[in-house]
C-alpha positions in Angstrom: 21.7 -14.4 11.9 23.0 -11.0 13.0 23.1 -8.0 10.7 25.1 -4.8 10.5 23.1 -2.1 8.7 23.3 1.5 7.5 20.0 3.3 6.9 19.1 6.2 4.7 15.6 7.6 5.0 13.5 9.9 2.9 10.0 11.1 3.8 7.0 10.1 1.7 3.5 11.3 2.5 1.1 9.6 0.1 -2.5 10.5 -0.9 -2.9 7.3 -2.7 -1.0 4.0 -2.7 1.4 3.8 -5.6 0.9 1.0 -8.1 3.5 -1.8 -8.0 5.5 -2.4 -11.1 3.7 -4.9 -13.2 5.8 -5.2 -16.4 7.6 -8.3 -15.2 7.2 -10.3 -12.0 10.4 -9.7 -9.9 12.6 -12.7 -9.7 11.8 -12.8 -6.0 14.1 -12.1 -3.1 16.8 -14.6 -3.5 17.3 -14.8 0.2 16.1 -12.9 3.3 18.0 -9.6 3.8 20.1 -11.0 6.6 21.4 -14.0 4.7 24.8 -14.2 3.2 24.3 -17.3 1.0 21.7 -18.8 -1.2 18.6 -20.3 0.4 18.2 -24.0 1.0 15.0 -24.8 -0.6 12.8 -27.8 0.4 11.6 -29.9 -2.5 8.8 -28.3 -4.4 5.4 -29.9 -3.9 1.9 -29.4 -5.3 -0.3 -27.1 -3.3 -3.4 -27.0 -5.5 -4.7 -28.1 -9.0 -6.6 -25.7 -11.3 -8.5 -27.7 -14.0 -5.9 -30.4 -13.6 -2.9 -28.1 -13.7 -0.7 -28.3 -10.6 0.5 -25.1 -8.9 3.7 -25.8 -7.0 4.9 -24.6 -3.6 7.7 -22.5 -5.1 5.3 -20.3 -6.9 3.2 -19.9 -3.8 6.3 -19.1 -1.7 7.3 -16.4 -4.1 3.8 -14.9 -4.1 3.7 -14.8 -0.3 7.1 -13.1 -0.2 5.9 -10.5 -2.7 3.3 -9.5 -0.1 5.9 -8.7 2.5 8.7 -7.0 0.4 10.4 -5.1 3.2 9.9 -7.7 6.0 13.6 -7.6 6.8 12.9 -4.3 8.6 9.4 -5.0 9.9 8.4 -6.7 13.0 8.1 -10.4 12.7 5.0 -11.6 10.9 2.8 -13.7 13.2 1.7 -17.2 12.2 -1.8 -16.0 11.9 -0.9 -13.1 9.6 1.3 -15.4 7.6 -1.5 -17.8 7.0 -3.8 -14.9 5.9 -1.1 -13.8 3.4 -0.7 -17.4 2.2 -4.4 -17.7 1.5 -4.5 -14.3 -0.2 -1.5 -15.3 -2.4 -3.0 -18.7 -3.2 -6.3 -17.1 -4.3 -4.3 -14.8 -6.6 -2.4 -17.7 -8.1 -5.6 -19.6 -8.8 -7.2 -16.5 -10.4 -4.1 -15.9 -12.5 -4.0 -19.6 -13.6 -7.7 -19.4 -14.6 -6.9 -16.3 -16.7 -3.9 -17.9 -18.2 -5.9 -21.0 -19.2 -8.6 -18.8 -20.7 -5.9 -16.9 -22.6 -4.5 -20.2 -24.0 -8.0 -21.2 -25.1 -8.6 -17.8 -26.8 -5.1 -17.9 -28.5 -4.0 -14.8 -26.6 -0.3 -14.6 -26.8 2.6 -12.4 -25.9 4.8 -11.4 -28.9 8.5 -11.9 -28.9 9.0 -8.1 -29.0 6.7 -7.7 -25.9 8.7 -10.3 -24.0 12.1 -8.8 -24.9 10.8 -5.3 -24.0 9.7 -6.5 -20.6 12.9 -8.3 -20.1 14.9 -5.2 -20.9 12.9 -3.1 -18.5 13.5 -5.7 -15.7 17.2 -5.7 -16.4 17.3 -1.9 -16.3 15.7 -1.9 -12.9 18.5 -4.2 -11.7 21.2 -1.9 -13.1 21.9 -3.9 -16.2 21.7 -7.3 -17.9 24.7 -8.8 -16.1 23.5 -7.7 -12.6 20.0 -9.0 -13.5 21.3 -12.4 -14.5 23.4 -12.6 -11.3 20.2 -11.9 -9.3 18.3 -14.6 -11.2 21.1 -17.0 -10.4 20.9 -16.2 -6.7 17.2 -16.9 -6.9 17.8 -20.2 -8.6 16.2 -19.0 -11.9 17.4 -18.9 -15.5 16.8 -16.5 -18.3 14.6 -19.1 -20.0 12.5 -19.3 -16.8 12.2 -15.6 -16.7 11.1 -15.3 -20.4 8.5 -18.0 -19.8 7.2 -16.2 -16.7 7.1 -12.9 -18.6 5.2 -14.5 -21.4 2.7 -15.9 -19.0 2.3 -12.6 -17.1 1.7 -10.7 -20.4 -0.9 -13.3 -21.4 -2.7 -12.9 -18.1 -2.7 -9.1 -18.4 -4.1 -9.2 -21.9 -6.9 -11.5 -20.8 -7.7 -9.2 -17.8 -7.7 -6.2 -20.1 -10.1 -7.8 -22.5 -12.5 -9.3 -20.1 -12.5 -6.6 -17.4 -10.9 -3.4 -18.7 -12.9 -3.1 -21.9 -16.2 -3.7 -20.0 -15.5 -1.2 -17.2 -15.5 2.4 -18.1 -15.5 5.1 -15.4 -15.9 8.7 -16.5 -13.7 11.5 -15.1 -16.8 13.0 -13.3 -17.7 9.6 -11.7 -14.1 9.2 -10.5 -14.1 12.7 -9.1 -17.4 12.2 -7.3 -16.2 9.0 -5.8 -12.9 10.6 -4.6 -14.8 13.5 -3.0 -17.2 11.1 -1.3 -14.5 8.8 0.1 -11.4 11.0 0.8 -10.3 8.8 3.7 -9.9 5.8 1.4 -7.2 7.6 -0.5 -5.0 8.8 2.4 -2.0 6.9 3.6 -0.2 7.7 6.9 3.2 9.2 6.8 5.8 6.8 5.3 9.6 6.6 5.1 11.5 5.5 2.0 14.2 3.3 3.5 17.5 2.4 1.9 19.9 0.0 3.6 23.4 -1.4 3.3 23.3 -4.8 5.1 26.2 -6.9 6.1 25.1 -10.4 7.2 27.0 -12.3 9.9 26.2 -15.7 11.2 26.0 -15.7 15.0 28.4 -18.7 15.0 31.0 -16.9 13.0 34.5 -16.6 14.3 35.8 -13.5 16.0 37.8 -12.7 12.8 34.6 -13.0 10.7 32.8 -10.7 13.0 35.7 -8.3 12.9 35.7 -8.4 9.1 32.0 -7.7 8.9 32.2 -4.8 11.3 35.1 -3.4 9.3 33.2 -3.8 6.1 30.2 -1.8 7.5 32.5 0.8 9.0 34.3 1.3 5.7 31.0 1.7 3.9 30.0 4.4 6.5 33.3 6.2 6.1 33.0 6.3 2.4 29.4 7.6 2.7 30.7 10.3 5.0 33.3 11.2 2.4 30.6 11.8 -0.2 30.2 8.5 -1.9 26.7 7.7 -3.2 24.5 5.3 -1.1 23.6 3.4 -4.3 27.3 2.7 -5.1 28.1 1.7 -1.5 25.1 -0.6 -1.4 26.3 -2.4 -4.6 29.8 -2.5 -3.3 29.3 -3.6 0.4 25.8 -4.9 1.0 25.2 -8.7 1.1 21.5 -8.3 0.6 19.8 -8.8 -2.8 18.6 -5.2 -2.5 22.2 -4.2 -3.3 21.3 -4.4 -7.0 18.7 -1.6 -6.5 20.8 0.7 -4.4 19.7 -0.8 -1.1 16.1 0.3 -1.7 13.9 -1.4 0.9 10.7 0.5 -0.2 8.2 2.5 1.7 7.4 1.7 5.4 4.9 3.4 7.8 6.3 5.0 10.9 5.8 2.6 13.7 6.1 -0.5 11.5 9.9 -1.1 11.9 11.6 -3.1 14.6 12.3 -1.1 17.8 16.0 -0.6 17.0 15.4 0.6 13.5 12.4 2.7 14.5 14.5 4.6 17.0 17.2 5.3 14.4 14.7 6.3 11.7 12.9 8.6 14.1 16.1 10.6 14.9 17.7 10.3 11.5 17.7 13.5 9.4 16.2 12.9 6.0 18.7 12.1 3.3 21.5 11.5 5.9 23.0 8.0 6.4 22.9 6.5 9.9 25.8 5.1 11.8 26.3 1.4 11.8 23.4 -0.5 13.5 24.0 -4.0 14.9 20.9 -6.2 15.4 
């Protein structure tokens, strides 16, 4: 798969890693950023049982994908690294399932209001209910699936808060002393916040399809040059699921991008869109 992209970079120098949003598990990237159609999923299969409850491969795949959110613009993940991520994701799934089962035994539940609030927050991050439902459809999920997953996530969080949070209290002075004694643990290297408009093209596409894709990318670039917002152009022209969040690809460390994107990002003025990049 070939992609035509436009990048927008902003500088981010972090003293501490920012927390990921936890209100609702994201519906998962419906497809890799270079794809133009929904994924072909192999049949789900059981990967492990936790007290007799099967955990299926689809959940594991989503958990692994969540560990590499901007992989579209990172160098390819090696088989060894992927296996490490898979084991890490699997351990998290097992831990969460144990917490969930504990919550069920303790009658810990998510209220309807909590579920609807989390659902509304998720829809807002996607630009509205309709866009959110479209993204779910691309991911092969339904609103009922999402409500069930939210309810499960809230239950797990409540169990964690009760069993861990209430027993672990760190004073402000203790936190300050730890920070002063371990400053290197709270420093992140320079990062770039990357936004992208991606137009996917299959290598076997016809000359006309290639021409249409290049024209689509060029039109997006021209409208950006005329003052259009990157967010609007991502929603209008990008074929990547990130279009629903303005093309936001997240934070990446300098040196972690593919060679082509690294060179463009290095020379690109902050806040300015790049020219069309073909990879």
